[in-house]
VOVEX-116056 format. One record per atom (N, C-alpha, C): x, y, z; residue in one letter; atom name; residue number from 1. Coordinates in nm, 2 decimals. Layout:
<sites>
+--------+--------+--------+-------+------+------+
:      X :      Y :      Z : vovex : rodo : pado :
+--------+--------+--------+-------+------+------+
:      X :      Y :      Z :     A :   CA :  NUM :
...
+--------+--------+--------+-------+------+------+
</sites>
This chain:
<sites>
+--------+--------+--------+-------+------+------+
:      X :      Y :      Z : vovex : rodo : pado :
+--------+--------+--------+-------+------+------+
:   6.40 :  -7.67 :   6.29 :     M :    N :    1 :
:   6.41 :  -7.56 :   6.20 :     M :   CA :    1 :
:   6.28 :  -7.54 :   6.13 :     M :    C :    1 :
:   6.23 :  -7.42 :   6.13 :     I :    N :    2 :
:   6.11 :  -7.38 :   6.05 :     I :   CA :    2 :
:   6.16 :  -7.31 :   5.93 :     I :    C :    2 :
:   6.10 :  -7.35 :   5.81 :     K :    N :    3 :
:   6.12 :  -7.28 :   5.69 :     K :   CA :    3 :
:   6.00 :  -7.21 :   5.64 :     K :    C :    3 :
:   6.00 :  -7.09 :   5.60 :     L :    N :    4 :
:   5.89 :  -7.01 :   5.56 :     L :   CA :    4 :
:   5.91 :  -6.94 :   5.43 :     L :    C :    4 :
:   5.94 :  -7.02 :   5.32 :     P :    N :    5 :
:   5.98 :  -6.96 :   5.20 :     P :   CA :    5 :
:   5.88 :  -6.87 :   5.13 :     P :    C :    5 :
:   5.75 :  -6.90 :   5.14 :     Y :    N :    6 :
:   5.65 :  -6.81 :   5.09 :     Y :   CA :    6 :
:   5.65 :  -6.68 :   5.16 :     Y :    C :    6 :
:   5.65 :  -6.69 :   5.29 :     L :    N :    7 :
:   5.64 :  -6.56 :   5.36 :     L :   CA :    7 :
:   5.77 :  -6.48 :   5.34 :     L :    C :    7 :
:   5.88 :  -6.55 :   5.33 :     E :    N :    8 :
:   6.01 :  -6.47 :   5.31 :     E :   CA :    8 :
:   6.01 :  -6.41 :   5.17 :     E :    C :    8 :
:   5.95 :  -6.48 :   5.07 :     S :    N :    9 :
:   5.94 :  -6.42 :   4.94 :     S :   CA :    9 :
:   5.83 :  -6.31 :   4.93 :     S :    C :    9 :
:   5.73 :  -6.32 :   5.01 :     H :    N :   10 :
:   5.62 :  -6.23 :   5.01 :     H :   CA :   10 :
:   5.64 :  -6.10 :   5.09 :     H :    C :   10 :
:   5.69 :  -6.12 :   5.21 :     I :    N :   11 :
:   5.71 :  -6.02 :   5.31 :     I :   CA :   11 :
:   5.85 :  -5.97 :   5.31 :     I :    C :   11 :
:   5.95 :  -6.06 :   5.30 :     G :    N :   12 :
:   6.09 :  -6.03 :   5.31 :     G :   CA :   12 :
:   6.14 :  -6.08 :   5.44 :     G :    C :   12 :
:   6.24 :  -6.01 :   5.49 :     S :    N :   13 :
:   6.30 :  -6.06 :   5.62 :     S :   CA :   13 :
:   6.21 :  -6.03 :   5.73 :     S :    C :   13 :
:   6.24 :  -6.09 :   5.85 :     I :    N :   14 :
:   6.16 :  -6.07 :   5.97 :     I :   CA :   14 :
:   6.17 :  -5.92 :   6.00 :     I :    C :   14 :
:   6.28 :  -5.85 :   5.98 :     E :    N :   15 :
:   6.29 :  -5.71 :   6.00 :     E :   CA :   15 :
:   6.19 :  -5.63 :   5.92 :     E :    C :   15 :
:   6.17 :  -5.67 :   5.79 :     Q :    N :   16 :
:   6.08 :  -5.61 :   5.70 :     Q :   CA :   16 :
:   5.93 :  -5.63 :   5.75 :     Q :    C :   16 :
:   5.91 :  -5.75 :   5.80 :     G :    N :   17 :
:   5.78 :  -5.78 :   5.86 :     G :   CA :   17 :
:   5.75 :  -5.70 :   5.98 :     G :    C :   17 :
:   5.85 :  -5.67 :   6.06 :     I :    N :   18 :
:   5.83 :  -5.59 :   6.18 :     I :   CA :   18 :
:   5.80 :  -5.44 :   6.14 :     I :    C :   18 :
:   5.87 :  -5.40 :   6.03 :     T :    N :   19 :
:   5.85 :  -5.26 :   5.98 :     T :   CA :   19 :
:   5.71 :  -5.25 :   5.93 :     T :    C :   19 :
:   5.66 :  -5.35 :   5.86 :     L :    N :   20 :
:   5.52 :  -5.35 :   5.82 :     L :   CA :   20 :
:   5.42 :  -5.34 :   5.94 :     L :    C :   20 :
:   5.44 :  -5.43 :   6.03 :     I :    N :   21 :
:   5.36 :  -5.43 :   6.15 :     I :   CA :   21 :
:   5.36 :  -5.30 :   6.22 :     I :    C :   21 :
:   5.47 :  -5.24 :   6.23 :     N :    N :   22 :
:   5.48 :  -5.11 :   6.31 :     N :   CA :   22 :
:   5.42 :  -5.00 :   6.23 :     N :    C :   22 :
:   5.39 :  -5.01 :   6.11 :     R :    N :   23 :
:   5.31 :  -4.91 :   6.04 :     R :   CA :   23 :
:   5.17 :  -4.89 :   6.10 :     R :    C :   23 :
:   5.13 :  -5.00 :   6.17 :     F :    N :   24 :
:   5.00 :  -5.00 :   6.24 :     F :   CA :   24 :
:   5.01 :  -4.97 :   6.39 :     F :    C :   24 :
:   5.12 :  -4.90 :   6.42 :     L :    N :   25 :
:   5.15 :  -4.85 :   6.56 :     L :   CA :   25 :
:   5.16 :  -4.95 :   6.67 :     L :    C :   25 :
:   5.21 :  -5.07 :   6.63 :     W :    N :   26 :
:   5.23 :  -5.17 :   6.73 :     W :   CA :   26 :
:   5.36 :  -5.15 :   6.82 :     W :    C :   26 :
:   5.45 :  -5.08 :   6.76 :     H :    N :   27 :
:   5.58 :  -5.06 :   6.83 :     H :   CA :   27 :
:   5.65 :  -5.19 :   6.87 :     H :    C :   27 :
:   5.65 :  -5.28 :   6.78 :     V :    N :   28 :
:   5.70 :  -5.42 :   6.81 :     V :   CA :   28 :
:   5.85 :  -5.41 :   6.84 :     V :    C :   28 :
:   5.89 :  -5.49 :   6.94 :     S :    N :   29 :
:   6.03 :  -5.51 :   6.97 :     S :   CA :   29 :
:   6.04 :  -5.66 :   7.02 :     S :    C :   29 :
:   6.16 :  -5.71 :   7.01 :     I :    N :   30 :
:   6.19 :  -5.85 :   7.05 :     I :   CA :   30 :
:   6.30 :  -5.84 :   7.16 :     I :    C :   30 :
:   6.28 :  -5.92 :   7.26 :     V :    N :   31 :
:   6.38 :  -5.92 :   7.37 :     V :   CA :   31 :
:   6.40 :  -6.07 :   7.41 :     V :    C :   31 :
:   6.53 :  -6.10 :   7.43 :     E :    N :   32 :
:   6.56 :  -6.24 :   7.48 :     E :   CA :   32 :
:   6.63 :  -6.22 :   7.61 :     E :    C :   32 :
:   6.58 :  -6.29 :   7.71 :     E :    N :   33 :
:   6.63 :  -6.28 :   7.84 :     E :   CA :   33 :
:   6.62 :  -6.42 :   7.91 :     E :    C :   33 :
:   6.73 :  -6.47 :   7.96 :     A :    N :   34 :
:   6.74 :  -6.60 :   8.03 :     A :   CA :   34 :
:   6.67 :  -6.71 :   7.95 :     A :    C :   34 :
:   6.69 :  -6.72 :   7.82 :     G :    N :   35 :
:   6.64 :  -6.82 :   7.74 :     G :   CA :   35 :
:   6.49 :  -6.81 :   7.70 :     G :    C :   35 :
:   6.43 :  -6.70 :   7.73 :     E :    N :   36 :
:   6.29 :  -6.67 :   7.69 :     E :   CA :   36 :
:   6.29 :  -6.55 :   7.60 :     E :    C :   36 :
:   6.22 :  -6.57 :   7.49 :     W :    N :   37 :
:   6.20 :  -6.47 :   7.39 :     W :   CA :   37 :
:   6.06 :  -6.41 :   7.41 :     W :    C :   37 :
:   6.06 :  -6.27 :   7.40 :     R :    N :   38 :
:   5.93 :  -6.20 :   7.42 :     R :   CA :   38 :
:   5.92 :  -6.10 :   7.31 :     R :    C :   38 :
:   5.80 :  -6.09 :   7.26 :     V :    N :   39 :
:   5.76 :  -5.99 :   7.16 :     V :   CA :   39 :
:   5.68 :  -5.88 :   7.24 :     V :    C :   39 :
:   5.72 :  -5.76 :   7.23 :     Y :    N :   40 :
:   5.65 :  -5.65 :   7.30 :     Y :   CA :   40 :
:   5.58 :  -5.57 :   7.19 :     Y :    C :   40 :
:   5.46 :  -5.53 :   7.23 :     G :    N :   41 :
:   5.39 :  -5.42 :   7.16 :     G :   CA :   41 :
:   5.39 :  -5.30 :   7.25 :     G :    C :   41 :
:   5.48 :  -5.21 :   7.22 :     G :    N :   42 :
:   5.51 :  -5.10 :   7.31 :     G :   CA :   42 :
:   5.57 :  -5.16 :   7.44 :     G :    C :   42 :
:   5.50 :  -5.14 :   7.55 :     E :    N :   43 :
:   5.55 :  -5.19 :   7.68 :     E :   CA :   43 :
:   5.49 :  -5.32 :   7.73 :     E :    C :   43 :
:   5.40 :  -5.38 :   7.65 :     K :    N :   44 :
:   5.32 :  -5.50 :   7.69 :     K :   CA :   44 :
:   5.37 :  -5.62 :   7.61 :     K :    C :   44 :
:   5.39 :  -5.73 :   7.68 :     V :    N :   45 :
:   5.43 :  -5.86 :   7.61 :     V :   CA :   45 :
:   5.30 :  -5.91 :   7.54 :     V :    C :   45 :
:   5.32 :  -5.93 :   7.41 :     I :    N :   46 :
:   5.21 :  -5.99 :   7.33 :     I :   CA :   46 :
:   5.23 :  -6.13 :   7.29 :     I :    C :   46 :
:   5.35 :  -6.18 :   7.30 :     F :    N :   47 :
:   5.38 :  -6.32 :   7.27 :     F :   CA :   47 :
:   5.52 :  -6.35 :   7.34 :     F :    C :   47 :
:   5.53 :  -6.48 :   7.40 :     A :    N :   48 :
:   5.65 :  -6.52 :   7.46 :     A :   CA :   48 :
:   5.67 :  -6.67 :   7.43 :     A :    C :   48 :
:   5.80 :  -6.71 :   7.41 :     S :    N :   49 :
:   5.83 :  -6.85 :   7.38 :     S :   CA :   49 :
:   5.98 :  -6.87 :   7.42 :     S :    C :   49 :
:   6.01 :  -7.00 :   7.44 :     D :    N :   50 :
:   6.15 :  -7.03 :   7.46 :     D :   CA :   50 :
:   6.22 :  -7.06 :   7.32 :     D :    C :   50 :
:   6.14 :  -7.04 :   7.21 :     S :    N :   51 :
:   6.20 :  -7.06 :   7.08 :     S :   CA :   51 :
:   6.19 :  -6.94 :   6.99 :     S :    C :   51 :
:   6.31 :  -6.90 :   6.94 :     R :    N :   52 :
:   6.31 :  -6.79 :   6.85 :     R :   CA :   52 :
:   6.24 :  -6.82 :   6.72 :     R :    C :   52 :
:   6.24 :  -6.94 :   6.68 :     E :    N :   53 :
:   6.16 :  -6.98 :   6.56 :     E :   CA :   53 :
:   6.01 :  -6.95 :   6.58 :     E :    C :   53 :
:   5.96 :  -6.98 :   6.70 :     A :    N :   54 :
:   5.82 :  -6.95 :   6.73 :     A :   CA :   54 :
:   5.79 :  -6.80 :   6.72 :     A :    C :   54 :
:   5.88 :  -6.72 :   6.77 :     I :    N :   55 :
:   5.87 :  -6.58 :   6.77 :     I :   CA :   55 :
:   5.86 :  -6.53 :   6.62 :     I :    C :   55 :
:   5.96 :  -6.58 :   6.54 :     D :    N :   56 :
:   5.96 :  -6.54 :   6.40 :     D :   CA :   56 :
:   5.83 :  -6.58 :   6.33 :     D :    C :   56 :
:   5.78 :  -6.71 :   6.36 :     A :    N :   57 :
:   5.65 :  -6.75 :   6.29 :     A :   CA :   57 :
:   5.54 :  -6.66 :   6.34 :     A :    C :   57 :
:   5.53 :  -6.62 :   6.46 :     F :    N :   58 :
:   5.43 :  -6.53 :   6.51 :     F :   CA :   58 :
:   5.43 :  -6.40 :   6.44 :     F :    C :   58 :
:   5.55 :  -6.34 :   6.43 :     L :    N :   59 :
:   5.57 :  -6.21 :   6.36 :     L :   CA :   59 :
:   5.54 :  -6.22 :   6.21 :     L :    C :   59 :
:   5.58 :  -6.33 :   6.15 :     Y :    N :   60 :
:   5.55 :  -6.35 :   6.00 :     Y :   CA :   60 :
:   5.40 :  -6.36 :   5.99 :     Y :    C :   60 :
:   5.33 :  -6.42 :   6.08 :     G :    N :   61 :
:   5.18 :  -6.43 :   6.07 :     G :   CA :   61 :
:   5.12 :  -6.29 :   6.08 :     G :    C :   61 :
:   5.17 :  -6.21 :   6.17 :     M :    N :   62 :
:   5.12 :  -6.08 :   6.18 :     M :   CA :   62 :
:   5.15 :  -6.00 :   6.05 :     M :    C :   62 :
:   5.27 :  -6.01 :   6.01 :     G :    N :   63 :
:   5.31 :  -5.94 :   5.88 :     G :   CA :   63 :
:   5.23 :  -5.99 :   5.76 :     G :    C :   63 :
:   5.20 :  -6.12 :   5.75 :     L :    N :   64 :
:   5.12 :  -6.16 :   5.64 :     L :   CA :   64 :
:   4.98 :  -6.11 :   5.65 :     L :    C :   64 :
:   4.92 :  -6.10 :   5.77 :     A :    N :   65 :
:   4.78 :  -6.04 :   5.78 :     A :   CA :   65 :
:   4.78 :  -5.90 :   5.74 :     A :    C :   65 :
:   4.88 :  -5.82 :   5.78 :     Y :    N :   66 :
:   4.88 :  -5.68 :   5.74 :     Y :   CA :   66 :
:   4.92 :  -5.66 :   5.60 :     Y :    C :   66 :
:   5.00 :  -5.75 :   5.54 :     S :    N :   67 :
:   5.04 :  -5.74 :   5.40 :     S :   CA :   67 :
:   4.92 :  -5.74 :   5.30 :     S :    C :   67 :
:   4.81 :  -5.80 :   5.35 :     T :    N :   68 :
:   4.69 :  -5.81 :   5.26 :     T :   CA :   68 :
:   4.61 :  -5.68 :   5.25 :     T :    C :   68 :
:   4.64 :  -5.58 :   5.34 :     I :    N :   69 :
:   4.57 :  -5.45 :   5.34 :     I :   CA :   69 :
:   4.63 :  -5.36 :   5.23 :     I :    C :   69 :
:   4.54 :  -5.32 :   5.14 :     P :    N :   70 :
:   4.59 :  -5.24 :   5.02 :     P :   CA :   70 :
:   4.66 :  -5.11 :   5.07 :     P :    C :   70 :
:   4.76 :  -5.07 :   5.00 :     E :    N :   71 :
:   4.84 :  -4.95 :   5.04 :     E :   CA :   71 :
:   4.76 :  -4.83 :   5.04 :     E :    C :   71 :
:   4.66 :  -4.81 :   4.95 :     D :    N :   72 :
:   4.58 :  -4.69 :   4.95 :     D :   CA :   72 :
:   4.49 :  -4.68 :   5.08 :     D :    C :   72 :
:   4.45 :  -4.80 :   5.12 :     F :    N :   73 :
:   4.37 :  -4.80 :   5.25 :     F :   CA :   73 :
:   4.46 :  -4.76 :   5.37 :     F :    C :   73 :
:   4.58 :  -4.81 :   5.37 :     I :    N :   74 :
:   4.67 :  -4.77 :   5.48 :     I :   CA :   74 :
:   4.69 :  -4.62 :   5.48 :     I :    C :   74 :
:   4.72 :  -4.56 :   5.36 :     K :    N :   75 :
:   4.74 :  -4.42 :   5.36 :     K :   CA :   75 :
:   4.62 :  -4.34 :   5.40 :     K :    C :   75 :
:   4.50 :  -4.38 :   5.36 :     R :    N :   76 :
:   4.38 :  -4.31 :   5.40 :     R :   CA :   76 :
:   4.35 :  -4.33 :   5.55 :     R :    C :   76 :
:   4.38 :  -4.44 :   5.61 :     L :    N :   77 :
:   4.37 :  -4.47 :   5.75 :     L :   CA :   77 :
:   4.46 :  -4.37 :   5.83 :     L :    C :   77 :
:   4.58 :  -4.36 :   5.79 :     I :    N :   78 :
:   4.68 :  -4.27 :   5.85 :     I :   CA :   78 :
:   4.63 :  -4.13 :   5.84 :     I :    C :   78 :
:   4.59 :  -4.09 :   5.72 :     E :    N :   79 :
:   4.54 :  -3.95 :   5.70 :     E :   CA :   79 :
:   4.42 :  -3.91 :   5.79 :     E :    C :   79 :
:   4.33 :  -4.01 :   5.80 :     R :    N :   80 :
:   4.21 :  -3.98 :   5.87 :     R :   CA :   80 :
:   4.22 :  -3.99 :   6.03 :     R :    C :   80 :
:   4.29 :  -4.10 :   6.07 :     K :    N :   81 :
:   4.29 :  -4.13 :   6.21 :     K :   CA :   81 :
:   4.42 :  -4.08 :   6.28 :     K :    C :   81 :
:   4.52 :  -4.06 :   6.21 :     F :    N :   82 :
:   4.65 :  -4.02 :   6.27 :     F :   CA :   82 :
:   4.71 :  -3.91 :   6.18 :     F :    C :   82 :
:   4.65 :  -3.80 :   6.16 :     P :    N :   83 :
:   4.70 :  -3.70 :   6.07 :     P :   CA :   83 :
:   4.85 :  -3.65 :   6.11 :     P :    C :   83 :
:   4.88 :  -3.66 :   6.24 :     H :    N :   84 :
:   5.02 :  -3.62 :   6.28 :     H :   CA :   84 :
:   5.12 :  -3.72 :   6.23 :     H :    C :   84 :
:   5.08 :  -3.84 :   6.18 :     L :    N :   85 :
:   5.18 :  -3.93 :   6.12 :     L :   CA :   85 :
:   5.18 :  -3.93 :   5.97 :     L :    C :   85 :
:   5.11 :  -3.85 :   5.91 :     K :    N :   86 :
:   5.09 :  -3.85 :   5.76 :     K :   CA :   86 :
:   5.22 :  -3.85 :   5.69 :     K :    C :   86 :
:   5.32 :  -3.78 :   5.73 :     D :    N :   87 :
:   5.45 :  -3.77 :   5.66 :     D :   CA :   87 :
:   5.55 :  -3.88 :   5.70 :     D :    C :   87 :
:   5.50 :  -3.97 :   5.79 :     S :    N :   88 :
:   5.60 :  -4.08 :   5.84 :     S :   CA :   88 :
:   5.59 :  -4.20 :   5.75 :     S :    C :   88 :
+--------+--------+--------+-------+------+------+
</sites>
């Protein structure tokens, strides 16, 4: 069992971490099939493991990295590079 109390208190649930990651257009999804867990970025596998805990640790790591980016920078990035997403 992996415990990630700092990340859980800083980012929230794994679902909240995925929501944060997806703000950067990763389109993350998790699929389990025949005992293998896969993290997809859109249609491409970006991480795979036989352990759901490893999947969660990977996603929390991504979420932690993105959580350090200031909100005003994120808004400016979206306005400048992805104006069609400005209201999302």
